[in-house]
N, C-alpha and C positions, 0 to 999 in steps of 0.2 A: 409647818411640818405636820404631816398626818400619817398615821399608821392604820392601814386597812387590815383588819383581822377577819379573815374569811370565816364563813359559817363552820367549816370543818375544824379550823383552829379554835374557834370559840367553844366548840363541843369538847375538844381536848382540854382546854383550860377549865371548863366546868367540871369535867371528871377529876382533874387534879384538885380543884377546890373542894370537892366532896371528901377527898382523902386528907386534905390539909387546909382547913379554913384559914383565911388570912386575906389581907389586902394585896391585890395584884400590883406589882411595880415592874418597870423595865430597869434592869440593872446591868451596868457595864463592869464585868468582873476583870479587874486588872491585877489582881494579886495571885496570878498563876505563874510566878517566876519573877520576871522583871516588873518593877512598878512603873514602867513607862506607860503613858497614856495610850499609845498605839499598839500595845501588846496585850490585848485582852479580847474578851468575847461578850456579846450581848446575851443575857439570859432573862428569863422571867422569874420573879420571886414572889412567893406567897408569904407575906410577913405579918407578924403580929406585934412588931416592934417599931418604934419611931426611929428613923435614920436621918440625921441632919445632912447627910450627903445627898439625899433626895430633895433637892432644893428648887426644882421646877417640874413642869408637867409636859407630857407629850400627848397631843390630841390623838384620839383613836376612835374606832367604831365601837369600842366599849366605854367610851368616855375618856376623860383626862387621866393619864397614868403617871404617877410620880416617876422621876428619872433624875440622874445626876446631870445638872446643867452643862458641865464641861464635856460630857460624853456626846452631846448633840452634834458636835463638830465631826463625829465619825459616821453620821447618818445622812441620808439623802432627804430631800423635801417630801417626796412621796415614797412610802414604804408599804410593803405587804408582808403579812405573816400568814403562812398557809400550812396546812397539815398534809404531809405526803404519806398516805396509808401504806404504800408498798415498802417504804423505809421506816415507817412508824416514827417520823420526826416532824418537828415544827421547823419551817424554813423561813428565814428573814431575808427579803430581797429589797433592793432599792433600784432607782433608775440607773445607777452605775453597775448593777449586777448583784451577785450573791454576797450577803453580809455575814450570815451564819447559817450553814446547812443543817445544824442540829441545835436548835435553841432549847436548852434545858429549862425545866421548871423546878426551882429549888425552894427549900424552906429556909428558916433563919439560921440553921446550922450549915447551910451550903449543900445539904444532901438532896439528891434528886427526889422529887415527890413521888414519881412512879417511873418505872423503866419499861416494863413489858405490857402494860395495860393497853389493850386495843379497843 
């Protein structure tokens, strides 16, 4: 499994890291209502805390990123994270199609690191 992070997406992540230093992780947020494994969204998190849920890694163009091992079942083998300037969003896609049209970058509190920074 590999996540290609485009240059444009890498620039957005770098901007977020200047606002909130921390380790970049891929996080499947399933606590948004039902605690079902298939009722969540993938986000990026800049964390300064150790999280035992992050028990494996996802190979990416930025190196190996920590991720919850059980969440890999919801991803395709080849993934792309791109930045869409016109919508000011990070978009996660796989071979099966769109996975998340608005990948948030959050901090340890779950708050968005930035909303309108372009």
